[in-house]
C-alpha positions, 0 to 999 in steps of 0.5 A: 775207295782205293787206288788200283785204277783202271785195271782194278776191274776184271779183264782190263790190261794197261800200260804206260810207256815213254816214246819221246813225245815229251821233252822231259822223256817221261811216259807219254803213251798209255794203252788200255785193253779189255780182254773182250769187246766192251760196251762203251759210252762217252762225253766230249768237249763243248768247244767248237774246235776239236782235236782229231783224236777226239773226233775219231773217238766221238764218231766211233763210240756211237757204235756203242762198243770199244775194245781199247783206248790209246792216249798220248800226251805231249801233243794234242793232235789238233788243228792240223787238217787232213793230216791230223785225221789221217794220223788218228786213223793210223793210230787206231789201225796200228793198235787194232792190228796188234790187239786183233780187233776192228779199228773202229773199236779202238778209241783215242785221246791226245793231249798237249800243245795244239797245232803240232803234228804227231811224230807217227814213227814215235807213236807207232813205236810207243803203241808197240811197246805199250802193247808188249807191256800190257799188264793187269797191274799197269793202271798206275803206269797208264795214269802217269803216261797221260799227264801233262802239267799234272803234278800227280797221277789221278786214279781210283777204284771202287768195289760194290755188290750187285746181284750178289756179284762183286763189281768193280769200277776203276778210273784215271784222268788227267787235267790241271789247266784249261778246266771248266764245266760242260765237259771241257775238263780233262781226259778221263777213262772209267772201266768196269766189269759190270754187265750193263746195256749201252743205253743204261751205261750212257744214261748213267755216265751223263747223269753222273758227269753233271754232278762231278766232272761238270762241277770242276773249274780251274781257270774258266778255259775249255780245251779242244781234246777233253773227253770222258769215256767209260768201258763196261766188259761184263766180266763181273757176271751180274745179271745185265742192267737193262733198266732202272731199278736197284741194281742201276741205282747201285751202279750209278752211286758207285760211278758217282763216287769214282767220278767225284773222287777224280773230280776233286783230284783235278781241282786240287791239282789245278796248275800252281794250286795250293788249295782245293776249294769246294763252293756250295750253294744252298736254297737257290730257286732253280738249277740254272741260278745255282750253276750261274752263281757257282761258275762265276765264283769259281772262275773269279780271279779276285776270289781265287787270289784271295784264297791264295793269299789267305784273305777272308775277303768274302765281299769278292765271293758275294760280288761274283754271285751278284754279276753271275746273271742269277736273280736273287735277293742279296738281303737274304744271303748268308755266307760261310767260310768253313763253319764261320759265318761272315755275312748274315742276310747280306750284311757283313759280320764282325767275325773272328779274323784269327779263326778265318785265317786258321780256316784259310790256311787249310789245304781244303776249304768249304765256302757256303752261300745260303740264298734261302729262296728255294730248294736247289743245292749244288756245288763246284770244286775249284782251286786258288790262283797262285804265282805259279799258274802264270809261270806255268802258262807263260811258258807252256810250249817250252 
């Protein structure tokens, strides 16, 4: 895994520019363009309220192809009625006129404050500037331009062999708050030069999202602009993947690596976070129970504040599992902080507090609950809850 991001695959150009949408004058508009028409697929927020840029992309990606995506930060372009729809359309129209493609092949993303209209004069200047500065080295600038409260750009890439051809996948995402499973996590773009049918690309994306992006929770909130888009332009030259088999499995495995890497960055960069926490459940009787338990623990303020305070209060973890709605036998549960068992068969142990503190001081912590009642194992990534989370969200609009 390396960090060349979305321009690591062949045939993708990107840029990130500042057009004045952000108060801090930072980069706020990204453009990514494939040199040829790419196969595309997407997954979108489950929130009933949806941003206008997202709705444009959700509608147009049904065609199964895309040439480019334009993403702005600093304004969500959401809850604005007909104006928001018109602004989204105008963004795609203007970008397509520069790129030389159909407007329907330009995907969009917007992130930032809800309820404020886009400054289209700034947007169009930004699109022009972004187009003029497109580069095969522009992935990092694009990753920076989509950030909101993120503290670092999130990008990665991976190279594999398929059909004796070198195939590359790259990705970038943004997300720090309003993050919770069921594809309400962030804005993410994944690019690849693999040749693959739209049907198989969509299948791969959905299967991987369930094991990565839908296993991240920062604060339990789900945003209105969150989307995951993948573009495959086929420039890798492999025999097109049109059915399941070894080539498809190799592609899915690489896509999962990229997605997990990005997902862990999202959790690690939760607003005000100081720790990345991976919660593992083992021996659950079914997938639904595992998911309920993981979600309850990951979004519990009591659990998250305990991790911030480096307090080995495992009872909060057990309590969250208990109210999750999952049915299990509490007298069979073991709980571990790292490799330290703190609860055995539902009974608290006289564990080494110093060793527990040593584990909880780390930047990355693994918590394991073993229910010993089935064959299902699962995981979720989350973070601690610090004073800074309140500071950031108490003054988000300013």
